[in-house]
KEGU-493082 format. One record per residue: x, y, z of N, C-alpha, C, O in turn; residue in three letters. Coordinates in steps of 0.1 Angstrom, whole numbers, padded with zeros to 4 digits, always signed. Layout:
XYZXYZXYZXYZALA;...
//
This chain:
-0048-0284-0129-0050-0279-0136-0044-0290-0148-0032-0289-0151GLN;-0056-0304-0159-0043-0314-0161-0041-0306-0174-0042-0294-0175CYS;-0038-0315-0186-0029-0308-0198-0031-0321-0207-0027-0331-0202ARG;-0039-0324-0223-0027-0330-0226-0016-0329-0232-0007-0338-0231GLN;-0016-0320-0237-0002-0320-0251+0002-0303-0237-0004-0295-0231SER;+0023-0308-0240+0026-0292-0232+0019-0283-0245+0018-0286-0257PRO;+0016-0270-0238+0013-0258-0243+0022-0253-0255+0033-0256-0253PRO;+0021-0246-0264+0024-0236-0276+0031-0226-0268+0024-0221-0259ALA;+0042-0224-0270+0052-0215-0264+0040-0199-0265+0038-0193-0255PRO;+0033-0194-0279+0026-0185-0274+0016-0183-0263+0012-0172-0258GLY;+0010-0196-0261+0003-0199-0246+0004-0194-0231-0005-0194-0223ASP;+0016-0191-0230+0025-0187-0216+0023-0175-0215+0018-0167-0223ARG;+0029-0175-0199+0021-0155-0198+0036-0154-0201+0037-0159-0212LEU;+0049-0151-0196+0058-0148-0201+0063-0149-0214+0058-0157-0222PRO;+0075-0139-0221+0074-0126-0211+0065-0122-0218+0071-0120-0228PRO;+0056-0119-0220+0048-0107-0224+0030-0104-0215+0019-0098-0217ARG;+0033-0111-0208+0026-0116-0190+0027-0119-0179+0037-0126-0181ALA;+0025-0120-0168+0025-0128-0154+0016-0120-0149+0009-0111-0153GLY;+0019-0127-0136+0006-0125-0120+0014-0133-0115+0020-0144-0119VAL;+0010-0122-0100+0017-0119-0094-0002-0121-0081-0014-0119-0082ALA;+0013-0127-0065+0005-0128-0055+0009-0126-0044+0021-0129-0046GLY;+0006-0122-0030+0014-0122-0018+0001-0111-0007-0009-0104-0007GLY;+0012-0119+0003-0003-0114+0016+0012-0107+0029+0023-0111+0032ILE;+0004-0096+0031+0010-0087+0035+0004-0088+0051-0008-0091+0052VAL;+0014-0086+0064+0003-0090+0078+0011-0079+0082+0022-0079+0076ARG;+0009-0071+0090+0012-0059+0104+0005-0061+0117-0005-0068+0116ALA;+0010-0057+0128+0006-0062+0137+0012-0055+0153+0024-0055+0155ALA;+0003-0051+0161+0009-0050+0174+0003-0053+0180-0009-0054+0180VAL;+0018-0060+0197+0014-0071+0205+0017-0059+0219+0026-0052+0220THR;+0005-0061+0228+0013-0057+0243+0007-0045+0245+0012-0036+0253GLY;-0004-0044+0239-0010-0026+0243-0017-0029+0255-0023-0039+0259ILE;-0015-0018+0260-0022-0018+0278-0037-0014+0278-0040-0002+0276ASP;-0046-0023+0278-0066-0019+0271-0068-0014+0288-0063-0020+0298GLY;-0075-0004+0287-0084-0003+0300-0097+0006+0301-0095+0015+0293ARG;-0105+0006+0305-0121+0010+0304-0122+0029+0302-0112+0036+0300ASP;-0133+0034+0302-0135+0040+0303-0130+0053+0320-0126+0064+0322ALA;-0135+0042+0326-0127+0046+0340-0111+0044+0342-0108+0050+0352SER;-0101+0038+0336-0091+0040+0336-0088+0028+0340-0077+0024+0337GLY;-0093+0023+0346-0090+0001+0344-0086-0004+0337-0090-0005+0325GLN;-0068-0013+0346-0066-0022+0335-0076-0033+0331-0083-0039+0339PRO;-0076-0035+0322-0081-0048+0311-0074-0056+0304-0078-0061+0294THR;-0064-0057+0309-0053-0070+0304-0045-0061+0286-0044-0049+0283GLY;-0042-0068+0281-0036-0064+0272-0040-0073+0259-0040-0085+0258GLU;-0043-0060+0245-0044-0060+0238-0035-0064+0222-0022-0065+0222ILE;-0041-0065+0213-0032-0068+0202-0042-0061+0187-0054-0059+0187GLN;-0034-0059+0178-0042-0056+0172-0033-0061+0156-0021-0062+0158THR;-0037-0063+0143-0040-0065+0131-0043-0062+0121-0054-0057+0121GLN;-0038-0064+0108-0043-0062+0097-0034-0069+0087-0021-0066+0086GLU;-0041-0078+0080-0040-0087+0072-0043-0079+0055-0054-0073+0054LEU;-0033-0080+0044-0037-0076+0030-0032-0091+0022-0022-0097+0023GLY;-0043-0095+0013-0038-0104+0005-0036-0100-0009-0048-0099-0011ILE;-0030-0097-0022-0035-0093-0033-0027-0101-0043-0019-0110-0042PHE;-0034-0095-0056-0027-0104-0074-0035-0097-0077-0046-0092-0076VAL;-0019-0098-0087-0016-0088-0095-0020-0094-0110-0024-0105-0109ALA;-0021-0090-0119-0022-0094-0133-0018-0081-0144-0024-0070-0146PHE;-0002-0086-0153+0003-0075-0161+0002-0079-0177-0003-0090-0180GLY;+0006-0070-0186+0006-0075-0201+0021-0061-0206+0024-0050-0202ILE;+0024-0067-0211+0031-0056-0221+0027-0062-0235+0031-0073-0241ARG;+0017-0049-0239+0011-0056-0257+0027-0050-0261+0035-0059-0264PRO;+0030-0038-0262+0043-0037-0273+0056-0037-0259+0053-0039-0247THR;+0071-0034-0266+0085-0039-0264+0084-0028-0253+0090-0030-0242GLN;+0075-0013-0253+0081-0003-0251+0062-0003-0237+0063-0003-0224ARG;+0058-0004-0239+0047-0003-0230+0042-0019-0224+0041-0030-0229LEU;+0039-0014-0212+0035-0022-0196+0022-0019-0195+0018-0010-0202SER;+0015-0026-0187+0000-0023-0182-0005-0033-0168-0001-0045-0166ALA;-0014-0024-0159-0015-0038-0148-0027-0033-0143-0031-0022-0145GLY;-0034-0045-0135-0043-0040-0129-0041-0050-0113-0031-0057-0114VAL;-0048-0052-0101-0044-0057-0094-0058-0052-0082-0061-0040-0080GLY;-0066-0067-0075-0067-0065-0065-0065-0072-0051-0058-0082-0050LEU;-0071-0067-0040-0070-0065-0024-0074-0066-0016-0080-0057-0010GLN;-0074-0079-0011-0085-0080-0003-0074-0077+0016-0063-0079+0020ILE;-0085-0070+0021-0081-0060+0033-0088-0069+0047-0098-0075+0048PHE;-0081-0067+0054-0086-0076+0071-0081-0068+0085-0070-0068+0089ASN;-0087-0065+0086-0083-0058+0098-0087-0062+0114-0099-0062+0114ALA;-0083-0065+0125-0087-0064+0139-0084-0056+0145-0072-0058+0148ASP;-0088-0048+0148-0085-0040+0162-0094-0040+0176-0098-0029+0180PHE;-0096-0054+0184-0095-0055+0193-0114-0058+0190-0122-0059+0181GLY;-0117-0059+0207-0128-0067+0212-0147-0060+0206-0158-0065+0204GLU;-0139-0044+0206-0153-0034+0213-0157-0027+0190-0165-0018+0187THR;-0149-0036+0180-0155-0037+0171-0154-0051+0163-0148-0060+0168LEU;-0159-0053+0154-0158-0068+0145-0153-0065+0134-0157-0057+0125ARG;-0140-0074+0135-0133-0075+0121-0139-0068+0110-0151-0071+0107PRO;-0128-0054+0099-0136-0056+0090-0131-0061+0081-0120-0065+0084ALA;-0137-0066+0064-0129-0066+0054-0132-0057+0044-0143-0054+0040ILE;-0122-0054+0040-0125-0042+0025-0116-0049+0015-0107-0058+0017GLY;-0119-0043+0005-0116-0045-0014-0110-0030-0018-0112-0018-0015LEU;-0102-0036-0026-0093-0021-0034-0089-0028-0050-0089-0040-0053GLY;-0087-0019-0055-0080-0019-0066-0068-0006-0075-0069+0006-0076LEU;-0058-0017-0080-0049-0007-0085-0052-0006-0099-0063-0010-0103ASP;-0042+0002-0108-0041-0003-0116-0024+0008-0119-0018+0017-0112VAL;-0024+0001-0132-0002+0012-0135+0000+0007-0147-0004-0004-0150GLY;+0007+0015-0154+0008+0015-0162+0025+0025-0166+0024+0037-0164ALA;+0034+0021-0170+0053+0023-0173+0053+0020-0189+0051+0011-0197THR;+0056+0034-0189+0064+0038-0206+0080+0036-0205+0085+0041-0195PHE;+0087+0030-0215+0099+0029-0217+0105+0037-0232+0108+0032-0243ARG;+0105+0053-0228+0110+0066-0235+0122+0057-0249+0121+0056-0262VAL;+0135+0050-0237+0146+0045-0246+0151+0039-0238+0146+0036-0228ASN;+0161+0034-0240+0170+0025-0230+0173+0029-0222+0177+0022-0212ASN;+0174+0040-0221+0178+0047-0203+0165+0054-0199+0163+0049-0189ARG;+0159+0060-0202+0148+0063-0196+0131+0061-0197+0126+0068-0206ILE;+0122+0054-0189+0106+0052-0177+0102+0056-0175+0107+0067-0171ALA;+0091+0055-0173+0080+0069-0171+0070+0055-0167+0071+0044-0172LEU;+0061+0062-0158+0052+0053-0151+0041+0051-0143+0045+0048-0132GLY;+0031+0052-0143+0021+0059-0131+0010+0049-0127+0009+0037-0132PHE;+0002+0056-0116-0006+0041-0104-0011+0051-0101-0007+0063-0099VAL;-0022+0043-0099-0033+0048-0090-0039+0037-0080-0045+0027-0084ALA;-0036+0039-0070-0032+0025-0058-0050+0031-0051-0054+0042-0049ASP;-0054+0019-0049-0062+0021-0035-0078+0021-0038-0087+0021-0030ASP;-0080+0022-0054-0095+0030-0059-0104+0012-0052-0103+0000-0051LEU;-0115+0031-0047-0129+0018-0036-0124+0012-0022-0132+0006-0015LEU;-0112+0014-0017-0108+0005-0006-0113+0015+0003-0113+0028+0001ALA;-0117+0005+0015-0122+0009+0024-0128-0001+0036-0134-0011+0034GLY;-0124+0008+0053-0136-0003+0056-0146-0007+0062-0144-0004+0073TYR;-0159-0012+0061-0170-0010+0072-0168-0010+0090-0173-0021+0092ALA;-0167-0008+0094-0169-0010+0111-0178-0010+0115-0183+0001+0115TRP;-0192-0025+0125-0197-0028+0131-0189-0028+0150-0181-0034+0157SER;-0198-0019+0149-0191-0022+0165-0203-0034+0169-0215-0034+0166ALA;-0194-0043+0178-0198-0056+0186-0212-0049+0199-0214-0040+0206ALA;-0220-0063+0193-0228-0058+0208-0228-0057+0222-0222-0066+0228PRO;-0234-0047+0230-0231-0040+0240-0220-0032+0244-0221-0023+0252GLY;-0206-0035+0236-0198-0023+0233-0202-0007+0232-0195+0002+0236SER;-0213-0006+0227-0213+0013+0233-0212+0017+0224-0220+0026+0224GLY;-0204+0016+0211-0192+0017+0201-0206+0017+0189-0215+0009+0187ALA;-0202+0030+0181-0209+0031+0169-0204+0026+0157-0192+0026+0157SER;-0210+0023+0146-0207+0019+0129-0204+0029+0128-0207+0040+0132SER;-0192+0023+0116-0188+0034+0106-0178+0028+0093-0169+0019+0091ALA;-0182+0034+0087-0171+0033+0068-0158+0041+0068-0158+0051+0061LYS;-0150+0038+0072-0132+0043+0068-0130+0039+0052-0126+0028+0047ASP;-0132+0049+0046-0123+0047+0027-0110+0052+0035-0107+0059+0045ARG;-0104+0045+0022-0083+0050+0023-0085+0060+0012-0094+0061+0004PHE;-0071+0068+0015-0074+0075+0002-0063+0065-0007-0054+0056-0005PRO;-0069+0074-0017-0063+0070-0028-0050+0074-0034-0049+0086-0030THR;-0040+0071-0040-0028+0076-0043-0028+0078-0061-0029+0071-0070ARG;-0025+0088-0060-0023+0089-0075-0004+0093-0079+0001+0104-0080LEU;+0002+0081-0080+0018+0084-0083+0025+0083-0101+0021+0075-0109ARG;+0037+0091-0102+0039+0096-0113+0049+0094-0109+0050+0097-0097LEU;+0065+0086-0116+0079+0087-0115+0085+0084-0128+0080+0085-0139GLY;+0093+0082-0126+0110+0082-0134+0121+0076-0136+0127+0078-0126GLY;+0128+0068-0143+0141+0061-0140+0154+0066-0150+0153+0068-0162SER;+0163+0067-0145+0169+0067-0155+0185+0058-0155+0195+0062-0149TYR;+0184+0046-0163+0199+0040-0159+0211+0048-0172+0210+0053-0184ALA;+0222+0046-0162+0235+0043-0173+0245+0034-0166+0247+0032-0154GLN;+0250+0030-0174+0249+0017-0167+0247+0005-0158+0240-0003-0163GLY;+0251+0003-0149+0249-0003-0140+0240+0004-0127+0235-0003-0117PRO;+0238+0022-0130+0236+0026-0119+0219+0035-0126+0218+0045-0133ILE;+0211+0029-0120+0196+0039-0121+0192+0043-0113+0192+0036-0103ARG;+0185+0059-0113+0178+0064-0103+0164+0069-0106+0161+0069-0117VAL;+0156+0072-0095+0145+0066-0098+0142+0081-0090+0150+0084-0081VAL;+0125+0093-0090+0115+0095-0086+0110+0095-0087+0108+0092-0099ALA;+0094+0102-0077+0081+0097-0074+0075+0105-0067+0077+0106-0055GLU;+0065+0113-0075+0052+0123-0069+0044+0116-0065+0043+0106-0072ALA;+0034+0115-0053+0027+0110-0052+0017+0121-0048+0023+0132-0045GLU;+0000+0123-0047-0003+0124-0048-0017+0120-0036-0019+0111-0044GLY;-0024+0119-0030-0028+0112-0019-0050+0124-0017-0053+0135-0014SER;-0056+0113-0019-0074+0130-0014-0080+0113-0009-0077+0102-0012PHE;-0087+0119+0000-0096+0115+0004-0109+0123+0011-0110+0133+0018THR;-0117+0111+0006-0136+0124+0011-0135+0119+0025-0129+0109+0028ASN;-0142+0126+0032-0144+0123+0042-0164+0133+0053-0172+0142+0050ARG;-0163+0128+0057-0180+0143+0060-0181+0148+0074-0187+0143+0083GLU;-0176+0156+0073-0179+0162+0094-0189+0165+0088-0194+0167+0077GLY;-0194+0167+0105-0207+0166+0113-0210+0177+0121-0205+0174+0131ARG;-0215+0184+0122-0218+0197+0126-0232+0202+0139-0238+0211+0135THR;-0236+0199+0148-0249+0200+0153-0251+0216+0160-0245+0222+0169THR;-0261+0219+0153-0269+0234+0151-0280+0234+0157-0288+0224+0156ILE;-0283+0246+0165-0299+0249+0169-0305+0255+0164-0302+0266+0159ASP;-0319+0248+0161-0327+0257+0153-0343+0259+0156-0344+0250+0164GLN;-0350+0262+0155-0366+0262+0157-0376+0252+0148-0377+0255+0136LEU;-0380+0245+0152-0395+0241+0147-0404+0239+0153-0408+0231+0162GLU;-0409+0253+0143-0422+0260+0144-0417+0268+0161-0405+0271+0163GLY;-0424+0270+0167-0422+0279+0180-0405+0273+0195-0398+0279+0203THR;-0404+0259+0192-0395+0250+0200-0384+0249+0191-0385+0246+0179GLN;-0370+0254+0201-0363+0248+0202-0358+0233+0196-0364+0223+0200PRO;-0349+0231+0191-0339+0221+0189-0329+0220+0185-0323+0231+0185ARG;-0323+0213+0182-0309+0206+0178-0309+0198+0168-0319+0192+0165GLU;-0299+0198+0161-0297+0186+0143-0290+0198+0142-0290+0210+0146ALA;-0280+0182+0131-0267+0177+0132-0269+0182+0112-0275+0178+0102THR;-0262+0188+0114-0255+0188+0099-0244+0184+0095-0233+0185+0102VAL;-0247+0180+0082-0233+0169+0077-0224+0179+0060-0231+0185+0053SER;-0215+0179+0059-0206+0186+0054-0199+0178+0044-0190+0174+0051THR;-0196+0173+0031-0186+0168+0023-0173+0176+0024-0175+0188+0026GLY;-0160+0171+0022-0146+0180+0022-0137+0167+0016-0141+0156+0017TYR;-0127+0172+0010-0121+0165+0004-0105+0167+0007-0100+0175-0001THR;-0096+0163+0017-0080+0157+0021-0071+0158+0013-0069+0146+0008LEU;-0065+0165+0007-0052+0162+0002-0038+0163+0003-0031+0172+0006ALA;-0035+0154+0000-0018+0158-0001-0007+0156-0009-0010+0150-0019GLY;+0005+0159-0008+0017+0153-0018+0028+0153-0011+0029+0157+0000VAL;+0035+0148-0018+0049+0136-0015+0060+0130-0022+0058+0121-0031GLY;+0075+0136-0018+0079+0129-0030+0088+0123-0025+0088+0123-0013LEU;+0100+0112-0034+0106+0103-0029+0119+0106-0045+0116+0111-0056ARG;+0132+0101-0038+0138+0092-0052+0147+0085-0041+0149+0083-0029GLY;+0152+0082-0055+0166+0070-0044+0176+0068-0057+0175+0078-0065GLY;+0185+0058-0061+0195+0049-0066+0196+0040-0064+0196+0036-0052ALA;+0197+0031-0075+0204+0009-0074+0219+0011-0079+0225+0019-0087GLU;+0221+0006-0075+0239+0004-0085+0235-0015-0079+0233-0019-0067TYR;+0236-0022-0096+0236-0035-0099+0253-0041-0098+0259-0046-0108ARG;+0262-0041-0082+0272-0043-0079+0276-0061-0090+0288-0062-0093LEU;+0267-0070-0095+0269-0079-0102+0261-0080-0108+0253-0070-0107ASN;+0255-0092-0121+0245-0095-0119+0233-0101-0110+0222-0102-0114PRO;+0237-0104-0102+0231-0111-0087+0227-0099-0077+0218-0102-0069ALA;+0231-0092-0077+0234-0084-0065+0230-0066-0066+0236-0058-0072LEU;+0220-0063-0060+0219-0046-0062+0217-0042-0050+0213-0048-0041TRP;+0221-0025-0050+0218-0022-0039+0214-0011-0037+0215-0002-0046LEU;+0209-0009-0026+0197+0003-0031+0198+0011-0012+0198+0006-0001ARG;+0197+0030-0019+0195+0038-0008+0182+0045-0014+0178+0044-0026ALA;+0178+0049-0005+0169+0063-0014+0160+0075+0000+0163+0073+0012GLY;+0152+0083-0004+0146+0089+0007+0135+0091+0005+0132+0088-0006VAL;+0123+0097+0015+0111+0095+0010+0107+0109+0022+0112+0113+0032ASP;+0097+0113+0015+0093+0125+0032+0095+0141+0027+0094+0151+0034GLY;+0098+0141+0014+0110+0151+0007+0096+0166+0010+0096+0176+0017LEU;+0088+0163+0003+0074+0176+0000+0064+0172+0020+0053+0177+0021ALA;+0067+0166+0028+0052+0161+0029+0063+0177+0045+0074+0183+0045GLU;+0047+0175+0058+0048+0187+0066+0040+0175+0080+0030+0169+0081SER;+0052+0177+0087+0056+0167+0107+0058+0158+0105+0056+0150+0115GLY;+0064+0152+0092+0067+0134+0093+0080+0139+0094+0086+0134+0103THR;+0086+0146+0088+0105+0147+0081+0109+0138+0068+0103+0129+0063GLY;+0118+0142+0066+0122+0133+0056+0131+0119+0064+0138+0119+0074ILE;+0125+0108+0055+0129+0094+0062+0140+0090+0050+0141+0095+0038ARG;+0146+0083+0054+0163+0078+0048+0163+0061+0049+0161+0055+0059PRO;+0166+0054+0031+0162+0042+0038+0180+0038+0029+0188+0046+0027SER;+0180+0025+0028+0185+0013+0025+0187+0007+0025+0190+0002+0036ALA;+0188-0007+0008+0187-0018+0016+0194-0029-0002+0197-0023-0012GLY;+0195-0038-0001+0200-0043-0012+0188-0056-0012+0180-0060-0004ALA;+0193-0060-0029+0189-0073-0031+0192-0078-0044+0195-0072-0055THR;+0190-0098-0035+0201-0108-0041+0189-0114-0046+0177-0113-0044PHE;+0199-0126-0061+0189-0130-0064+0200-0142-0067+0213-0142-0066GLU;+0189-0157-0074+0191-0176-0070+0187-0180-0078+0175-0179-0078GLN;+0192-0187-0086+0184-0195-0095+0181-0206-0090+0193-0211-0087GLU;+0170-0217-0086+0171-0227-0081+0160-0243-0087+0150-0249-0086ALA;+0170-0241-0093+0168-0251-0102+0150-0244-0117+0153-0233-0120GLY;+0137-0248-0124+0129-0241-0127+0127-0226-0126+0124-0219-0135PRO;+0129-0220-0112+0132-0208-0107+0142-0199-0094+0153-0199-0087VAL;+0130-0192-0096+0148-0184-0093+0143-0171-0080+0134-0163-0083ARG;+0150-0171-0066+0142-0171-0056+0150-0158-0059+0157-0158-0069LEU;+0147-0143-0050+0150-0132-0053+0146-0124-0035+0135-0120-0031ARG;+0158-0125-0030+0157-0118-0019+0167-0105-0010+0179-0103-0007GLY;+0150-0095-0009+0150-0078-0008+0154-0081+0011+0151-0091+0017HIS;+0160-0070+0014+0158-0061+0031+0160-0051+0025+0165-0048+0015TYR;+0151-0039+0038+0152-0026+0037+0155-0020+0048+0144-0017+0053ALA;+0166-0014+0055+0159-0002+0068+0151+0008+0059+0150+0009+0047ALA;+0143+0017+0071+0141+0028+0062+0136+0027+0077+0135+0017+0085ALA;+0133+0047+0079+0131+0051+0092+0118+0056+0088+0114+0059+0077LEU;+0113+0054+0100+0099+0054+0107+0095+0072+0109+0103+0079+0114GLU;+0085+0075+0104+0077+0087+0104+0078+0093+0120+0070+0086+0127PRO;+0086+0103+0130+0082+0111+0137+0092+0107+0147+0093+0109+0159TYR;+0102+0097+0138+0114+0091+0148+0114+0079+0156+0120+0080+0167GLY;+0111+0070+0153+0102+0063+0165+0114+0053+0156+0120+0055+0167ASN;+0120+0049+0151+0130+0042+0152+0131+0035+0134+0129+0042+0124GLY;+0133+0022+0133+0138+0018+0118+0122+0008+0118+0114+0005+0126LEU;+0126+0006+0102+0116-0006+0093+0122-0015+0092+0134-0014+0088ARG;+0118-0023+0094+0129-0034+0085+0117-0041+0077+0105-0040+0079HIS;+0127-0051+0064+0113-0051+0050+0125-0059+0046+0135-0055+0040LEU;+0123-0074+0050+0131-0089+0044+0119-0092+0037+0111-0098+0045PRO;+0112-0090+0020+0102-0097+0016+0111-0110+0004+0120-0107-0004PRO;+0107-0121+0004+0108-0130-0006+0100-0131-0013+0088-0134-0009VAL;+0105-0130-0030+0101-0134-0041+0105-0151-0048+0116-0157-0047ARG;+0094-0154-0053+0101-0169-0059+0093-0166-0081+0082-0168-0087VAL;+0104-0163-0084+0102-0160-0098+0098-0174-0107+0105-0183-0102LEU;+0092-0177-0115+0088-0189-0120+0088-0187-0137+0085-0197-0144PHE;
//
């Protein structure tokens, strides 16, 4: 983009607005593939890719709001064609005072995958909607310490199919009946942050406080920020216990702030 003159201070996004984007990839490799008879077919792998773009604005000193668009791509093997889905996130935060802030987020609105079976695979096509997640949270800050808590509700619309016997005239036949229902879940999580110095934050938290079957999942991490010319580099690291006790999940994202 070319400009004949520098933008006026009021034309810039910061400090009242901002744009963010990113890519998230998850993959599983080394899966032992088998056919319907149990014979080895070689190793297979799965992967999911998420690309997001978000825009936020602060209309007042206390209120901030934003919207995000997500594009998902999933490749789960040769029997299914790669699927693409779109999702929408909206949220807002309100600062009650210098210590207390409240926030609300609706995640994965309209998101889902439409699966198409590969020719000759014997698999069927299907639609898989993502759970819609509603999150309500708050934070309390006192000096270098900040405590946060969040409640989450997830809702998924599903379709169940059952086969019944009914008469068509005098002849019995099988019929498929579809019934819609909603799955709902509730989760609680919390944590604390300590700002050791202007460039280093230490954090610890716990997830799964109200979930059944997965257990409580603690986590810990840190954030380091460093200026590099016109940009700020912010590195994060967190280690969280996986659900069902299957080991640790390591999250090392890096952000570039303009």
